[in-house]
A tleap script that builds the chain and sets N, CA, C and O, in Angstrom:
source leaprc.protein.ff14SB
mol = sequence {
  NMET HIE GLU ALA VAL PHE GLY GLY ILE ALA
  THR GLU LYS LEU ARG GLY TYR ALA VAL TRP
  GLU PRO ILE LEU ARG THR ASP ASN LEU ARG
  GLY ALA ARG LYS ALA THR THR ILE LEU PRO
  ASP SER ARG VAL ARG HIE TYR TRP ILE ASP
  GLY GLN GLU VAL GLY VAL ALA PHE LYS PRO
  SER LEU GLY LEU LYS ASP GLU VAL ALA TRP
  ASP VAL TYR LEU VAL TYR PRO PRO GLY VAL
  GLU TRP ALA GLY THR ARG PRO PRO LYS PRO
  SER PHE PHE MET HIE GLN LEU HIE GLU LEU
  PRO SER SER ARG ARG LEU ASP ALA GLY ALA
  LEU ALA ALA ARG LEU ARG GLN THR LEU SER
  ASP ALA VAL CLYS
}
set mol.1.N position { -37.075 64.650 -17.106 }
set mol.1.CA position { -36.480 63.296 -17.465 }
set mol.1.C position { -36.546 62.327 -17.712 }
set mol.1.O position { -35.566 61.582 -17.674 }
set mol.2.N position { -37.930 61.880 -18.127 }
set mol.2.CA position { -38.316 60.312 -18.708 }
set mol.2.C position { -39.174 61.032 -20.179 }
set mol.2.O position { -39.584 60.364 -21.128 }
set mol.3.N position { -39.288 62.496 -20.041 }
set mol.3.CA position { -39.917 62.252 -20.882 }
set mol.3.C position { -38.341 63.212 -22.096 }
set mol.3.O position { -38.761 63.292 -23.250 }
set mol.4.N position { -37.487 63.566 -22.019 }
set mol.4.CA position { -36.635 63.301 -22.431 }
set mol.4.C position { -35.997 62.989 -23.594 }
set mol.4.O position { -35.566 63.265 -24.714 }
set mol.5.N position { -36.300 61.829 -22.147 }
set mol.5.CA position { -34.779 60.773 -22.865 }
set mol.5.C position { -35.594 59.815 -23.028 }
set mol.5.O position { -35.491 59.315 -24.148 }
set mol.6.N position { -36.511 59.260 -22.247 }
set mol.6.CA position { -37.038 57.738 -22.919 }
set mol.6.C position { -38.772 58.094 -23.599 }
set mol.6.O position { -39.561 57.196 -23.895 }
set mol.7.N position { -38.965 59.057 -23.687 }
set mol.7.CA position { -40.028 59.831 -24.255 }
set mol.7.C position { -39.731 59.806 -25.402 }
set mol.7.O position { -40.223 59.103 -26.284 }
set mol.8.N position { -38.641 60.813 -25.504 }
set mol.8.CA position { -37.843 61.338 -26.604 }
set mol.8.C position { -36.676 60.346 -27.732 }
set mol.8.O position { -36.008 60.868 -28.624 }
set mol.9.N position { -36.675 58.598 -27.339 }
set mol.9.CA position { -35.653 58.260 -27.997 }
set mol.9.C position { -36.487 56.457 -27.676 }
set mol.9.O position { -36.639 55.702 -26.716 }
set mol.10.N position { -36.828 56.481 -29.142 }
set mol.10.CA position { -37.853 55.629 -29.180 }
set mol.10.C position { -37.222 54.712 -29.843 }
set mol.10.O position { -37.705 54.405 -30.933 }
set mol.11.N position { -36.119 54.098 -29.438 }
set mol.11.CA position { -35.506 53.047 -29.693 }
set mol.11.C position { -35.383 51.166 -28.750 }
set mol.11.O position { -35.118 51.427 -27.577 }
set mol.12.N position { -35.437 50.356 -28.840 }
set mol.12.CA position { -35.771 49.020 -27.919 }
set mol.12.C position { -33.970 48.788 -27.946 }
set mol.12.O position { -33.585 47.658 -27.644 }
set mol.13.N position { -33.242 49.508 -28.189 }
set mol.13.CA position { -31.398 49.441 -27.685 }
set mol.13.C position { -31.597 50.096 -26.448 }
set mol.13.O position { -31.291 49.560 -25.383 }
set mol.14.N position { -32.074 51.182 -26.524 }
set mol.14.CA position { -32.117 52.396 -25.143 }
set mol.14.C position { -32.269 51.375 -23.881 }
set mol.14.O position { -33.414 51.020 -23.600 }
set mol.15.N position { -31.200 50.893 -23.119 }
set mol.15.CA position { -31.857 50.326 -21.952 }
set mol.15.C position { -31.262 51.556 -20.431 }
set mol.15.O position { -30.205 52.162 -20.251 }
set mol.16.N position { -32.785 51.448 -19.467 }
set mol.16.CA position { -32.324 52.224 -18.604 }
set mol.16.C position { -31.403 51.245 -16.924 }
set mol.16.O position { -31.021 50.135 -17.297 }
set mol.17.N position { -31.099 51.480 -15.522 }
set mol.17.CA position { -30.802 50.778 -14.910 }
set mol.17.C position { -31.097 51.804 -13.958 }
set mol.17.O position { -30.387 52.799 -14.101 }
set mol.18.N position { -32.060 51.871 -12.886 }
set mol.18.CA position { -32.425 52.404 -11.620 }
set mol.18.C position { -31.831 52.013 -10.556 }
set mol.18.O position { -32.430 51.026 -10.127 }
set mol.19.N position { -30.928 52.293 -9.891 }
set mol.19.CA position { -30.848 51.705 -8.488 }
set mol.19.C position { -30.719 52.594 -7.734 }
set mol.19.O position { -29.887 53.497 -7.808 }
set mol.20.N position { -31.696 52.399 -6.764 }
set mol.20.CA position { -32.001 52.979 -5.271 }
set mol.20.C position { -31.437 52.284 -4.198 }
set mol.20.O position { -31.380 51.074 -3.983 }
set mol.21.N position { -30.867 53.620 -3.307 }
set mol.21.CA position { -30.225 53.332 -2.299 }
set mol.21.C position { -30.562 54.452 -0.532 }
set mol.21.O position { -30.755 55.655 -0.358 }
set mol.22.N position { -30.499 53.517 0.222 }
set mol.22.CA position { -30.893 54.516 1.056 }
set mol.22.C position { -29.663 55.824 1.655 }
set mol.22.O position { -28.960 55.954 2.657 }
set mol.23.N position { -29.906 56.594 0.434 }
set mol.23.CA position { -28.767 57.520 0.850 }
set mol.23.C position { -29.150 58.685 1.702 }
set mol.23.O position { -28.306 59.134 2.478 }
set mol.24.N position { -30.299 59.199 1.636 }
set mol.24.CA position { -31.445 60.272 2.542 }
set mol.24.C position { -31.925 59.347 3.651 }
set mol.24.O position { -31.997 58.155 3.353 }
set mol.25.N position { -32.343 59.797 5.176 }
set mol.25.CA position { -32.914 59.261 6.426 }
set mol.25.C position { -34.227 58.833 5.784 }
set mol.25.O position { -34.622 57.729 6.158 }
set mol.26.N position { -34.720 59.247 5.207 }
set mol.26.CA position { -36.311 58.368 4.177 }
set mol.26.C position { -36.517 57.349 3.382 }
set mol.26.O position { -37.516 56.648 3.222 }
set mol.27.N position { -34.972 57.326 2.661 }
set mol.27.CA position { -35.308 56.527 1.687 }
set mol.27.C position { -34.713 54.868 2.425 }
set mol.27.O position { -33.679 54.413 2.915 }
set mol.28.N position { -36.532 54.272 2.017 }
set mol.28.CA position { -36.219 52.812 1.726 }
set mol.28.C position { -36.752 52.335 1.155 }
set mol.28.O position { -37.400 53.278 0.702 }
set mol.29.N position { -37.284 51.138 0.468 }
set mol.29.CA position { -37.830 49.976 0.192 }
set mol.29.C position { -39.369 50.764 -0.337 }
set mol.29.O position { -39.613 51.397 -1.365 }
set mol.30.N position { -40.109 50.465 0.668 }
set mol.30.CA position { -41.347 51.484 0.010 }
set mol.30.C position { -40.998 52.365 -0.934 }
set mol.30.O position { -41.240 52.259 -2.136 }
set mol.31.N position { -40.451 53.203 -0.417 }
set mol.31.CA position { -40.238 54.931 -1.019 }
set mol.31.C position { -39.696 54.476 -2.561 }
set mol.31.O position { -40.036 54.912 -3.661 }
set mol.32.N position { -38.751 53.465 -2.211 }
set mol.32.CA position { -38.035 53.411 -3.503 }
set mol.32.C position { -38.962 52.621 -4.621 }
set mol.32.O position { -38.908 52.833 -5.832 }
set mol.33.N position { -40.085 51.378 -3.766 }
set mol.33.CA position { -41.217 51.370 -4.938 }
set mol.33.C position { -41.685 52.237 -5.743 }
set mol.33.O position { -41.850 52.057 -6.949 }
set mol.34.N position { -41.944 53.291 -5.092 }
set mol.34.CA position { -43.123 54.570 -5.355 }
set mol.34.C position { -42.102 55.506 -6.171 }
set mol.34.O position { -42.827 56.247 -6.834 }
set mol.35.N position { -41.117 55.734 -6.362 }
set mol.35.CA position { -39.903 56.019 -6.660 }
set mol.35.C position { -39.613 55.875 -8.356 }
set mol.35.O position { -39.061 56.576 -9.204 }
set mol.36.N position { -40.387 54.414 -8.334 }
set mol.36.CA position { -40.312 53.798 -9.791 }
set mol.36.C position { -41.420 54.377 -10.958 }
set mol.36.O position { -41.823 53.963 -12.044 }
set mol.37.N position { -41.600 55.218 -10.358 }
set mol.37.CA position { -43.194 55.809 -10.881 }
set mol.37.C position { -42.421 56.829 -11.931 }
set mol.37.O position { -42.811 57.109 -13.065 }
set mol.38.N position { -41.069 57.379 -11.184 }
set mol.38.CA position { -40.552 58.060 -11.930 }
set mol.38.C position { -40.122 58.185 -13.266 }
set mol.38.O position { -40.038 59.230 -13.911 }
set mol.39.N position { -39.803 56.805 -13.705 }
set mol.39.CA position { -39.005 56.572 -14.836 }
set mol.39.C position { -40.274 55.108 -15.227 }
set mol.39.O position { -39.746 54.004 -15.358 }
set mol.40.N position { -41.708 55.176 -15.374 }
set mol.40.CA position { -42.143 54.081 -16.043 }
set mol.40.C position { -42.215 53.172 -17.061 }
set mol.40.O position { -43.151 52.533 -17.542 }
set mol.41.N position { -40.583 53.263 -17.390 }
set mol.41.CA position { -40.836 52.490 -18.882 }
set mol.41.C position { -40.403 51.431 -19.052 }
set mol.41.O position { -39.814 51.000 -18.060 }
set mol.42.N position { -40.436 50.374 -20.420 }
set mol.42.CA position { -40.255 49.043 -19.681 }
set mol.42.C position { -38.986 48.774 -20.040 }
set mol.42.O position { -38.427 47.709 -19.779 }
set mol.43.N position { -38.355 49.927 -20.789 }
set mol.43.CA position { -36.954 49.226 -20.741 }
set mol.43.C position { -35.703 49.817 -19.523 }
set mol.43.O position { -34.475 49.725 -19.538 }
set mol.44.N position { -36.496 50.334 -18.692 }
set mol.44.CA position { -35.626 50.525 -17.636 }
set mol.44.C position { -36.196 49.711 -16.247 }
set mol.44.O position { -37.286 49.798 -15.682 }
set mol.45.N position { -35.027 48.903 -15.948 }
set mol.45.CA position { -34.799 48.048 -14.624 }
set mol.45.C position { -34.595 48.844 -13.793 }
set mol.45.O position { -33.728 49.709 -13.916 }
set mol.46.N position { -35.827 48.645 -12.124 }
set mol.46.CA position { -35.350 49.385 -11.416 }
set mol.46.C position { -34.830 48.071 -10.072 }
set mol.46.O position { -35.392 46.977 -10.029 }
set mol.47.N position { -33.757 48.447 -9.133 }
set mol.47.CA position { -33.139 47.376 -7.910 }
set mol.47.C position { -33.015 48.441 -6.873 }
set mol.47.O position { -32.613 49.605 -6.894 }
set mol.48.N position { -33.538 47.582 -5.882 }
set mol.48.CA position { -33.451 48.530 -4.279 }
set mol.48.C position { -32.291 47.625 -4.255 }
set mol.48.O position { -32.042 46.550 -4.801 }
set mol.49.N position { -31.449 48.670 -3.174 }
set mol.49.CA position { -29.968 48.128 -2.664 }
set mol.49.C position { -29.915 48.679 -1.556 }
set mol.49.O position { -29.738 49.891 -1.434 }
set mol.50.N position { -30.104 47.631 -0.294 }
set mol.50.CA position { -30.449 48.147 1.248 }
set mol.50.C position { -29.228 48.100 1.758 }
set mol.50.O position { -29.041 47.234 2.613 }
set mol.51.N position { -27.818 49.204 1.299 }
set mol.51.CA position { -26.923 50.089 1.565 }
set mol.51.C position { -26.521 50.679 0.721 }
set mol.51.O position { -27.181 50.726 -0.317 }
set mol.52.N position { -25.773 51.092 0.780 }
set mol.52.CA position { -24.462 52.134 -0.353 }
set mol.52.C position { -23.530 51.471 -1.389 }
set mol.52.O position { -22.892 52.044 -2.272 }
set mol.53.N position { -23.564 50.521 -1.187 }
set mol.53.CA position { -22.279 49.807 -2.185 }
set mol.53.C position { -22.341 50.330 -3.305 }
set mol.53.O position { -21.226 50.787 -3.553 }
set mol.54.N position { -22.765 50.443 -3.806 }
set mol.54.CA position { -23.325 50.598 -5.326 }
set mol.54.C position { -22.523 51.921 -5.444 }
set mol.54.O position { -21.422 51.918 -5.995 }
set mol.55.N position { -22.965 52.837 -5.028 }
set mol.55.CA position { -22.585 54.223 -4.610 }
set mol.55.C position { -21.468 54.261 -4.387 }
set mol.55.O position { -20.766 54.871 -5.194 }
set mol.56.N position { -20.854 53.648 -3.241 }
set mol.56.CA position { -19.740 53.500 -2.484 }
set mol.56.C position { -18.626 53.237 -4.046 }
set mol.56.O position { -17.611 53.920 -4.185 }
set mol.57.N position { -18.952 52.394 -4.870 }
set mol.57.CA position { -18.342 51.119 -6.240 }
set mol.57.C position { -17.957 52.420 -7.263 }
set mol.57.O position { -16.808 52.670 -7.628 }
set mol.58.N position { -19.400 53.346 -7.721 }
set mol.58.CA position { -18.695 53.903 -8.658 }
set mol.58.C position { -18.124 55.509 -7.931 }
set mol.58.O position { -17.904 56.557 -8.538 }
set mol.59.N position { -18.033 55.310 -6.879 }
set mol.59.CA position { -17.149 57.468 -6.522 }
set mol.59.C position { -15.655 56.878 -7.393 }
set mol.59.O position { -15.228 57.664 -8.239 }
set mol.60.N position { -14.842 55.494 -7.202 }
set mol.60.CA position { -13.260 55.983 -8.478 }
set mol.60.C position { -13.849 56.205 -9.800 }
set mol.60.O position { -13.149 56.717 -10.673 }
set mol.61.N position { -15.270 55.819 -10.082 }
set mol.61.CA position { -14.982 56.132 -11.518 }
set mol.61.C position { -15.345 57.472 -11.619 }
set mol.61.O position { -14.695 58.153 -12.412 }
set mol.62.N position { -16.031 57.874 -11.136 }
set mol.62.CA position { -16.756 59.346 -11.309 }
set mol.62.C position { -15.662 60.688 -10.665 }
set mol.62.O position { -15.886 61.897 -10.724 }
set mol.63.N position { -14.413 59.963 -10.042 }
set mol.63.CA position { -13.492 61.023 -9.435 }
set mol.63.C position { -14.172 61.298 -8.282 }
set mol.63.O position { -13.414 62.108 -7.748 }
set mol.64.N position { -15.067 61.161 -7.575 }
set mol.64.CA position { -16.058 61.220 -5.930 }
set mol.64.C position { -14.487 60.816 -5.045 }
set mol.64.O position { -13.761 59.822 -5.008 }
set mol.65.N position { -14.468 62.103 -4.440 }
set mol.65.CA position { -13.767 61.831 -2.921 }
set mol.65.C position { -14.490 61.398 -1.381 }
set mol.65.O position { -14.112 60.597 -0.526 }
set mol.66.N position { -15.342 62.038 -1.426 }
set mol.66.CA position { -15.982 62.642 0.091 }
set mol.66.C position { -17.645 61.749 -0.236 }
set mol.66.O position { -18.099 60.783 0.378 }
set mol.67.N position { -18.399 62.686 -1.694 }
set mol.67.CA position { -20.122 61.501 -1.814 }
set mol.67.C position { -19.747 60.699 -2.302 }
set mol.67.O position { -18.864 60.512 -3.139 }
set mol.68.N position { -20.844 59.778 -1.472 }
set mol.68.CA position { -21.636 58.680 -2.847 }
set mol.68.C position { -22.132 59.239 -3.964 }
set mol.68.O position { -22.801 60.246 -4.194 }
set mol.69.N position { -21.666 58.379 -4.608 }
set mol.69.CA position { -22.442 58.573 -5.981 }
set mol.69.C position { -24.000 57.898 -6.021 }
set mol.69.O position { -24.382 56.729 -6.064 }
set mol.70.N position { -24.706 59.182 -5.989 }
set mol.70.CA position { -26.117 58.825 -6.608 }
set mol.70.C position { -26.629 60.348 -7.262 }
set mol.70.O position { -25.797 61.254 -7.260 }
set mol.71.N position { -27.666 60.547 -7.682 }
set mol.71.CA position { -28.025 61.521 -8.346 }
set mol.71.C position { -27.574 61.520 -9.791 }
set mol.71.O position { -27.918 62.471 -10.492 }
set mol.72.N position { -26.842 60.551 -10.306 }
set mol.72.CA position { -26.029 60.395 -11.747 }
set mol.72.C position { -26.708 59.525 -12.714 }
set mol.72.O position { -27.613 58.696 -12.619 }
set mol.73.N position { -26.008 59.961 -13.648 }
set mol.73.CA position { -26.404 59.792 -14.922 }
set mol.73.C position { -25.139 59.166 -15.850 }
set mol.73.O position { -24.212 59.766 -16.395 }
set mol.74.N position { -25.440 57.822 -15.820 }
set mol.74.CA position { -24.088 57.123 -16.326 }
set mol.74.C position { -24.230 56.716 -17.839 }
set mol.74.O position { -24.956 55.728 -17.949 }
set mol.75.N position { -23.770 57.167 -18.987 }
set mol.75.CA position { -24.250 56.336 -20.071 }
set mol.75.C position { -22.524 55.251 -20.693 }
set mol.75.O position { -21.298 55.360 -20.694 }
set mol.76.N position { -23.190 54.669 -20.954 }
set mol.76.CA position { -22.122 53.096 -21.515 }
set mol.76.C position { -23.020 52.682 -22.815 }
set mol.76.O position { -24.200 52.374 -22.982 }
set mol.77.N position { -21.832 52.832 -23.679 }
set mol.77.CA position { -22.336 51.884 -25.010 }
set mol.77.C position { -22.609 50.834 -25.098 }
set mol.77.O position { -21.988 50.036 -24.395 }
set mol.78.N position { -23.682 50.333 -26.016 }
set mol.78.CA position { -24.084 48.894 -26.049 }
set mol.78.C position { -23.324 48.112 -25.945 }
set mol.78.O position { -22.349 48.304 -26.671 }
set mol.79.N position { -23.269 46.930 -25.127 }
set mol.79.CA position { -22.305 45.553 -24.857 }
set mol.79.C position { -21.115 46.326 -23.597 }
set mol.79.O position { -20.035 45.814 -23.303 }
set mol.80.N position { -21.432 47.095 -23.250 }
set mol.80.CA position { -20.089 47.195 -21.819 }
set mol.80.C position { -20.671 46.416 -20.712 }
set mol.80.O position { -21.828 46.667 -20.373 }
set mol.81.N position { -19.916 45.389 -20.041 }
set mol.81.CA position { -20.444 45.038 -19.109 }
set mol.81.C position { -19.947 45.152 -17.733 }
set mol.81.O position { -19.092 46.037 -17.721 }
set mol.82.N position { -20.156 44.504 -16.259 }
set mol.82.CA position { -19.394 45.291 -15.432 }
set mol.82.C position { -18.851 43.711 -15.021 }
set mol.82.O position { -19.470 42.828 -14.427 }
set mol.83.N position { -17.585 43.700 -15.517 }
set mol.83.CA position { -16.777 42.203 -14.598 }
set mol.83.C position { -15.757 42.862 -13.718 }
set mol.83.O position { -14.993 43.801 -13.943 }
set mol.84.N position { -15.925 42.215 -12.792 }
set mol.84.CA position { -15.253 42.160 -11.961 }
set mol.84.C position { -15.334 43.001 -10.756 }
set mol.84.O position { -16.441 43.538 -10.770 }
set mol.85.N position { -14.494 43.447 -9.462 }
set mol.85.CA position { -15.010 44.104 -8.656 }
set mol.85.C position { -15.507 46.097 -8.765 }
set mol.85.O position { -16.306 46.796 -8.142 }
set mol.86.N position { -14.551 46.350 -9.857 }
set mol.86.CA position { -14.738 47.490 -10.264 }
set mol.86.C position { -15.788 48.012 -11.527 }
set mol.86.O position { -15.703 47.503 -12.644 }
set mol.87.N position { -16.809 49.114 -11.204 }
set mol.87.CA position { -17.715 49.032 -12.748 }
set mol.87.C position { -16.986 50.114 -13.237 }
set mol.87.O position { -16.456 51.033 -12.613 }
set mol.88.N position { -17.040 49.815 -14.817 }
set mol.88.CA position { -16.843 50.127 -16.009 }
set mol.88.C position { -17.037 51.881 -15.587 }
set mol.88.O position { -17.775 52.491 -14.814 }
set mol.89.N position { -16.052 52.232 -16.459 }
set mol.89.CA position { -16.065 54.590 -16.149 }
set mol.89.C position { -17.185 54.521 -17.243 }
set mol.89.O position { -17.346 53.465 -17.854 }
set mol.90.N position { -18.058 55.748 -17.537 }
set mol.90.CA position { -18.476 55.929 -18.093 }
set mol.90.C position { -18.127 56.363 -19.332 }
set mol.90.O position { -17.075 57.002 -19.293 }
set mol.91.N position { -18.668 56.251 -20.572 }
set mol.91.CA position { -18.434 57.355 -21.548 }
set mol.91.C position { -19.163 58.394 -21.619 }
set mol.91.O position { -19.318 58.974 -22.694 }
set mol.92.N position { -19.644 58.741 -20.667 }
set mol.92.CA position { -19.782 60.153 -19.812 }
set mol.92.C position { -21.159 60.401 -19.281 }
set mol.92.O position { -21.932 59.500 -19.607 }
set mol.93.N position { -21.566 61.116 -18.739 }
set mol.93.CA position { -21.859 61.229 -17.370 }
set mol.93.C position { -22.994 62.608 -16.865 }
set mol.93.O position { -22.703 63.690 -17.375 }
set mol.94.N position { -23.858 62.603 -16.200 }
set mol.94.CA position { -24.063 63.851 -15.075 }
set mol.94.C position { -24.501 63.473 -14.326 }
set mol.94.O position { -24.809 62.303 -14.104 }
set mol.95.N position { -24.712 64.827 -13.446 }
set mol.95.CA position { -24.977 64.409 -11.745 }
set mol.95.C position { -26.047 65.552 -11.279 }
set mol.95.O position { -26.541 66.448 -11.964 }
set mol.96.N position { -26.245 65.247 -9.930 }
set mol.96.CA position { -26.872 66.604 -9.357 }
set mol.96.C position { -25.911 66.766 -7.429 }
set mol.96.O position { -26.205 67.120 -6.287 }
set mol.97.N position { -24.667 66.206 -8.226 }
set mol.97.CA position { -23.877 65.797 -6.356 }
set mol.97.C position { -23.085 67.866 -6.598 }
set mol.97.O position { -23.047 68.478 -7.666 }
set mol.98.N position { -22.641 68.345 -5.329 }
set mol.98.CA position { -21.898 68.998 -5.342 }
set mol.98.C position { -20.319 69.260 -5.406 }
set mol.98.O position { -19.616 70.259 -5.557 }
set mol.99.N position { -20.088 67.869 -5.215 }
set mol.99.CA position { -18.616 67.512 -5.836 }
set mol.99.C position { -17.817 67.469 -7.122 }
set mol.99.O position { -16.590 67.455 -7.022 }
set mol.100.N position { -18.580 67.439 -8.746 }
set mol.100.CA position { -18.371 67.487 -9.362 }
set mol.100.C position { -18.861 68.429 -10.026 }
set mol.100.O position { -19.805 69.216 -9.950 }
set mol.101.N position { -17.682 68.088 -10.971 }
set mol.101.CA position { -18.117 69.763 -12.151 }
set mol.101.C position { -19.779 70.465 -12.410 }
set mol.101.O position { -20.876 69.964 -12.166 }
set mol.102.N position { -19.478 71.594 -12.904 }
set mol.102.CA position { -20.924 72.147 -12.885 }
set mol.102.C position { -20.976 71.923 -13.986 }
set mol.102.O position { -22.053 71.370 -14.210 }
set mol.103.N position { -20.172 72.085 -15.215 }
set mol.103.CA position { -20.347 71.367 -16.217 }
set mol.103.C position { -21.285 70.396 -17.248 }
set mol.103.O position { -21.831 70.416 -18.352 }
set mol.104.N position { -21.042 69.449 -15.949 }
set mol.104.CA position { -22.062 67.944 -16.229 }
set mol.104.C position { -23.130 68.286 -15.606 }
set mol.104.O position { -24.096 67.814 -16.204 }
set mol.105.N position { -23.485 68.967 -14.555 }
set mol.105.CA position { -25.165 69.105 -14.105 }
set mol.105.C position { -25.762 68.838 -15.313 }
set mol.105.O position { -25.629 68.954 -16.531 }
set mol.106.N position { -26.824 68.232 -14.018 }
set mol.106.CA position { -28.054 67.433 -15.329 }
set mol.106.C position { -28.643 68.344 -15.906 }
set mol.106.O position { -28.964 69.401 -15.363 }
set mol.107.N position { -28.893 67.991 -17.282 }
set mol.107.CA position { -29.822 68.513 -18.119 }
set mol.107.C position { -30.075 67.926 -19.412 }
set mol.107.O position { -29.698 68.223 -20.546 }
set mol.108.N position { -30.865 66.950 -18.912 }
set mol.108.CA position { -32.072 66.333 -19.621 }
set mol.108.C position { -32.057 66.197 -21.083 }
set mol.108.O position { -32.011 65.184 -21.780 }
set mol.109.N position { -32.112 67.574 -21.424 }
set mol.109.CA position { -32.126 67.452 -23.411 }
set mol.109.C position { -30.282 67.150 -23.450 }
set mol.109.O position { -29.997 66.143 -24.099 }
set mol.110.N position { -29.621 67.562 -23.116 }
set mol.110.CA position { -28.044 67.733 -23.431 }
set mol.110.C position { -28.068 65.892 -22.896 }
set mol.110.O position { -27.942 65.160 -23.877 }
set mol.111.N position { -28.165 65.348 -21.940 }
set mol.111.CA position { -28.000 63.889 -21.582 }
set mol.111.C position { -28.785 62.713 -22.878 }
set mol.111.O position { -28.448 61.606 -23.298 }
set mol.112.N position { -30.078 63.739 -23.215 }
set mol.112.CA position { -31.127 62.641 -24.485 }
set mol.112.C position { -30.040 62.778 -25.114 }
set mol.112.O position { -29.483 61.692 -25.273 }
set mol.113.N position { -29.187 64.127 -25.783 }
set mol.113.CA position { -28.753 64.488 -26.924 }
set mol.113.C position { -27.086 63.391 -26.838 }
set mol.113.O position { -26.739 62.941 -27.930 }
set mol.114.N position { -26.317 63.085 -25.799 }
set mol.114.CA position { -25.189 62.493 -25.588 }
set mol.114.C position { -25.664 61.270 -26.139 }
set mol.114.O position { -25.084 60.687 -27.055 }
set mol.115.N position { -27.154 60.705 -25.363 }
set mol.115.CA position { -27.460 58.749 -25.507 }
set mol.115.C position { -28.156 59.075 -26.994 }
set mol.115.O position { -27.745 58.184 -27.737 }
set mol.116.N position { -28.997 59.934 -27.712 }
set mol.116.CA position { -29.034 59.599 -29.093 }
set mol.116.C position { -27.736 59.530 -29.904 }
set mol.116.O position { -27.691 58.761 -30.864 }
set mol.117.N position { -26.529 60.387 -29.537 }
set mol.117.CA position { -25.502 59.917 -29.994 }
set mol.117.C position { -24.804 58.919 -29.806 }
set mol.117.O position { -24.203 58.591 -30.829 }
set mol.118.N position { -24.583 58.175 -28.790 }
set mol.118.CA position { -23.859 56.972 -28.604 }
set mol.118.C position { -24.556 55.864 -29.254 }
set mol.118.O position { -24.082 55.019 -30.014 }
set mol.119.N position { -25.732 55.996 -28.847 }
set mol.119.CA position { -26.718 55.153 -29.928 }
set mol.119.C position { -26.727 54.795 -31.425 }
set mol.119.O position { -27.130 53.776 -31.987 }
set mol.120.N position { -25.966 56.328 -32.089 }
set mol.120.CA position { -25.706 56.275 -33.494 }
set mol.120.C position { -24.400 56.085 -33.765 }
set mol.120.O position { -24.225 55.930 -34.974 }
set mol.121.N position { -22.842 56.004 -32.752 }
set mol.121.CA position { -22.145 55.349 -33.171 }
set mol.121.C position { -21.721 53.777 -33.092 }
set mol.121.O position { -20.912 53.115 -33.742 }
set mol.122.N position { -22.704 53.423 -31.906 }
set mol.122.CA position { -22.593 52.062 -32.250 }
set mol.122.C position { -23.199 51.436 -33.655 }
set mol.122.O position { -22.902 50.323 -34.087 }
set mol.123.N position { -23.867 52.121 -34.116 }
set mol.123.CA position { -24.706 51.395 -35.664 }
set mol.123.C position { -23.411 51.000 -36.393 }
set mol.123.O position { -23.071 49.969 -36.973 }
set mol.124.N position { -22.779 52.237 -36.151 }
set mol.124.CA position { -21.472 52.934 -37.299 }
set mol.124.C position { -20.767 51.380 -37.764 }
set mol.124.O position { -19.821 51.342 -38.551 }
savepdb mol mol.pdb
quit
């Protein structure tokens, strides 16, 4: 994931935000700090949330009914901001959940291609 996306897209315009929440029984702050090594890039900001409120907040915009949004990869064009109580709907997303369409199952190469296209469209 890191190599395909951040290693393969060399622009400071790409930003990543990794939100770590306690989803699994073993998830905690210490584990989240260790997990930051998965995305070792200065363009990625890491956040630990001691609850599932962010994952719950993204449920409606992804069409989730039962699962909390986690292991999701959301794409937004430059300039999109979260204003208000609900997060904005992503222009594209991929996931590793059971409840969402298999056509959106995480494929790092496809995600990187979509990110390149989004960044290219922003320049036009």
